[in-house]
N, C-alpha and C positions, 0 to 999 in steps of 0.2 A: 766330740769335733777335736780338730787338731790344727794347727798351722801348718805350712810347708814351706821350707826356705830353700830355694835353689842358688846355689853360690858356685859362680864361674865354672858352669857346666859345659864340657865339650864332648863330642861324639865324632868320632870318624870310623868308615869301613874301610878298613887299610890304609890308603894313602888319601882318601876322598873324604874330607870334612862335612859331616852333617848338621852340626853345631858349633856356635862359634863362640865359647864364654858367656852362658845364659847366665842372668842374674834375676831373680823374681821372689816375690816373698807373697804368699797369699794366707790373710789373715783365717784365724779359725772361726768355721760359719759361713764363710765368703763362697760366693757362686763365682767362678772365674771363668771365662771364655777364652780360650785359645783360638784366634782365627788366623788363615791363612791360605795360599793357593798351594796345590800339592806341589810336595817336594819340598815345602819349605821348613820341615823338622817337627811341626807342631805334635803329630803320631808318636814319633820317636820319643820326644820328651815326656809325653803322657806315659810312655811306656817304661822310659826310663824310672818316673815316680813309682810305678807298680812294680818294679822290679823285673820286667820281663825284657829289658835290654841291658846291657853293660854299659858302665859310664867309662870313657876314655880319661876324661878330667874333671876336677872340682868335686862337689858334694852336694847331697841332697838330705836335708833333715826333715822329717815328720814328728811335730809335738815335741820337738830339740832334741830328737834322737838322730843321729845320723844312720842313712839306711845304707849306706851304697853296699855294703856287705851282707846284708840281710837276705834270706829269701822271701819271695814274694808273700808267701802266707804270714811271715812275720813282721809285714809292714803296716797291718790295719787297714789296708786298700780294699774295695771291692770295685771291680771294674765291668761296664757294659759295653759290648762289642756291636759293632755295625751289623754284623751278621748273625746277632741271637745267640748262636753256638749252644743249642739245646740238644737233649739226648731226645731221641725221636721215639725210642721205644719205652719212654718214662712218662707218665701224666704228668701232668701239670703241678701237681701235689709232690711229683717224687722231682721232678726238677727244682721247684723250690727248696725243697728240703735234704736235696742231695749233700750240701756241703756239711749239713748238721749231722746227717747219717755218718758220714765219713769222721767226723770228730765223735763220735760215740755218744752224742745227745741221746737219752732216754727216750723211745718211742713215744711217751704222754705228753713229754715237753714239746717234743719236734712236732708233734702234730697241733699242739697249741700255737706253737710260733709261726707255723704254716697257715693256720687258720688267720691269724692275728693279720699276718703280711698279706696275705691273697687278699682281705678287706680293704687294706691301705690301697692298693693298686686296681679294685674293682674286679678281681677274678674269682670271688667267692662261689661263684656258680659254675665256675669252670674247672675244678679241681680234679675231676675224673678224667677229663678230655686229655688226649695226646696234642702235641704241637701241629701234627698235620690237619686237625679238626679247629684250629684256630685262625684267625685272620693275623695280617702282619702287625697291626697294632697290639693286637692280644699276645703275640708271641713278643713284642718288646716288652711289653708290661710283665710276662714269665721272667724275662731277662732282669729286669729291674728290681722284681721281687727276689729273685735269687741274690742279687746283690744286698738288699735290705736287709733280708733275713738274719745275716753275717754280723749285723750291727757295726757296722766298720766306722772307723773315724773318719776315713774319706772316700767319697765316691769319685769315680773316674770316668766318664764316658767318652767312647772313640767312635764320632760320628755314629751316636746310635738310631739318628732318624732318617738317614740316607736311603733306605731300601724301602720307606713307605713313599705313599702317593701324596700330593700335596695338599688334598683335604686332611688326612690323617696327620700330616707333618703339625700343622697346625696344633690341631688339638692335643697331640703328644706333646707340644711344646708348655702349653699351659699345664699340663699334667705334671710333668717334670718340675716344674717351677713351683707349683704346690707341694709337690711330694719335698722338694729342697727345704720349703718354709715350714714344713710339718715336722721334718726330721731336724733341720737345723744342723745337719753334718756339713764338711767341707766339701765343696764339688769343683771339680776341673772338668770342663766339657769342652772337647775337639770339634771343630767344624770348619768347613770352607763357606758355608752358608752364613752371608752376612745378616740375613734377616733373624736366622736362629740367635746370631751373635747378640744382635742389638736387642733382641726382645729377653733373653734371657740370663744377660750378665750384669753382676753389681761392677765387674770391672772385665776389662777388654783387656786381651793381650792380641796386638797383630804382630805377627812373623811374616817375615822374607828371606828367602834364601839361609836359613839358618842362623840370622840376628833375630832381635826381637827390635821391631820396629817403634812400637809407641806404647804405652799403658796407661789406662785411664777409664772411666766412666765412659758408657757408650755416647753419649750426647757431646761429653767433652772431646771425643776423639771425632765425633763428627764434624762438629763446629769449628775446631783448631786441631786440623790434622798436621803432624809433626812433619811429614815428608809427602813426596809427589806420590809415592807409591800408596800411601795410606788414602790420599785423597782420592787416589784412583779406584783404590778398591773399596773403599765404604760409601755406600750412595748406589741407587737404583733409579737413574742412571746417573754414571759416574760424575765427579766434578768435571768440567771444562778445563781442560789445561792448554795454555798458548804461550809461545814465547813472545817478547815485546822487550822494547827498551823504554827505560824511564827517562823521561825528557824534562830536565829541571827547569828551563825556563818556562815551559807551559804547566809545568805541576802536572804531568799525566803520563798517559802510556799511548801509544797509537796502534789501531786495531781495526782491522775491516774497513778501512779508509778514514775512519772516527779518532777524534781524540776523547781518550776517557780519563776525567780529572781524578786525581788522586791527593792525599794530602800533602801540601806544601813542602812540610818539615820532613817527611817519609822520601818525598821525591830528592830532598836536597841531600839527605843521608845516603841514598843509593849512587847519587853523581852519576847517572846517566848510563848507568849498568845494564847488560841485558839480565832479565829475570823471567822465570816462568810464574804466570798469573793464572790463578785459577777462579772459576765463579761456580757454585751450584746451579743446576738449570732453575731449580725454584727461585731463584733469587735475581734472573734475568727477568726485567721489566719491558714490555712493548712500549714503543714510543710511536708518533706520527711519521710519515714520511716527510722527510725536510726538514725535521728537527735536528738534525747532526746524530743521528743515532747509528749503532753499528747496524751494518747490512747483513741479514744472513739469508741466505739462499735454501728453501725447504726441499729435502730429498724425498723424505717421507714422513708420516703420521702413523704415531703408534697410538690405538685406542685403548683407554684402562678402564673405561666405565665411569669412574668418577673423576677423569681428567683424560688427559692425553699428553703425548710428547713428540715435540717436532724435531726431527733429526737434521739438522741444517749443514750448510758449508759455510765456513766464513774463511776469506783469504785461502781458499785451497783446503782449509782444516775442517775436522769433524767437529759440530758444535751443537749440544742437546738443548732444547727450551721446553719448561713444563709449561703447560697452558691449560685453562679451565675449559669446560665443555662450549662455552659460549663464544669462543674465539672461532671465526671462519677461516679457514686456510687449509690449501692442498698442495699439495706436490707441485714443485716449480714457482710458487708464489716467493716473494721476497718478505721478512720481517725486518723492521728495524728496531732496535733495541738500546735501551740505556742499562748499564752497569753499574749500579750504586756502589758507591767507593768502599762503604762499610761493610760489604760481602765480600770484597775482594781479598784473596790470598797471595803470597808471593813467597817464591821458593828460590833456593839457589841454583843456577845452572848446572854448576859442575856436582855438587853433592846432593841436591833434590830436597834438603833440609830447608826448613819452614825460616822466612825472615818476618821478625815480629815489627808490627807495624805502628806499635804503642809501647807505652811504658810497662805493660804486663809482662809477667815474667815469661820469659823464653820457652817453648818447648822444645827440649833439649833429647837429644839421643837417649833414650831409658838407659838408667843402670840398674838400679834394683824397681709483610703486607704485600702482597706481590701482584703483578700482571695488571695495573694500573691501563687504563684505556684499550682495553681488552680487543677492541674490534677496529682500533685505529691504527696499526703496524702492519697491516696486510695489503701488499702493492700488486 
């Protein structure tokens, strides 16, 4: 195992910056997921840790040793790629043991380690096959076995599940997590899939446009997003975000023709300024017509089996609401909502950063029972 320290790391391609002074620390044995949209710099950062990309500025240290000038093979990392990168003319055993063969490991020792590693990933019955005779999931296991057999300090995963179908991705997520627990190595996993990120990570790093937006445990980031970007990127469906003005006298915000109450002390703190207000779809509660709730006109319903999501319009803005199976609603109906103040999030209009509503420590830019009265709100 080894820790990874990333200090003020920058990357530019010519005059185009890709990473802007990233500072991160991954503890030994930790499973860290780097999450973000395409082009945010997450794979670039991973490749810089592996030594496959040069560093424009800053430094990366693995197990206390600065590795900026070290070749990839000298860093103690093993990488699993999205496209498997297997040798088609070699058997499974040949692919798994190729690095040992190149290193001059004796044949008997090599075969022993191949057999042990294949058993770890459940490929002991496929060692004589070639990659073309394997399923996508089996090929990805070969790629992982090839990394495991080197006994690295650090595992690096570059979107390894992107080419798999949905069912296989779920099973492979579980296998990767169990593998990490068994080997206890430091793992860094890059993905654009928030479900992979939330289910795999000990800690989550959210990136956007070459910057780190937030670092924390998955549920911490879900419940206290540090910015409107994180709020909209984490969660399916995404958090509803609307612009509103805080009214000091009535201690609330006006939205959808209704007044939504907030903490009077917080309202006084904001002194009538415009803010971005967020609430997750599952925290919106249905109210009876005439109770003064926010009116939402239903555009369409997404059926999920264990529930449904109503995609609505409020004051001309899109607004999603999670519903249970017992709610009777159709496109064109109106839903009336109450928005509990304890589930409201507030963000600065200009910066997009979170505004804290209580005495809790603020979420700074990083440097290192719902649906009551379910059938009453349809009109």
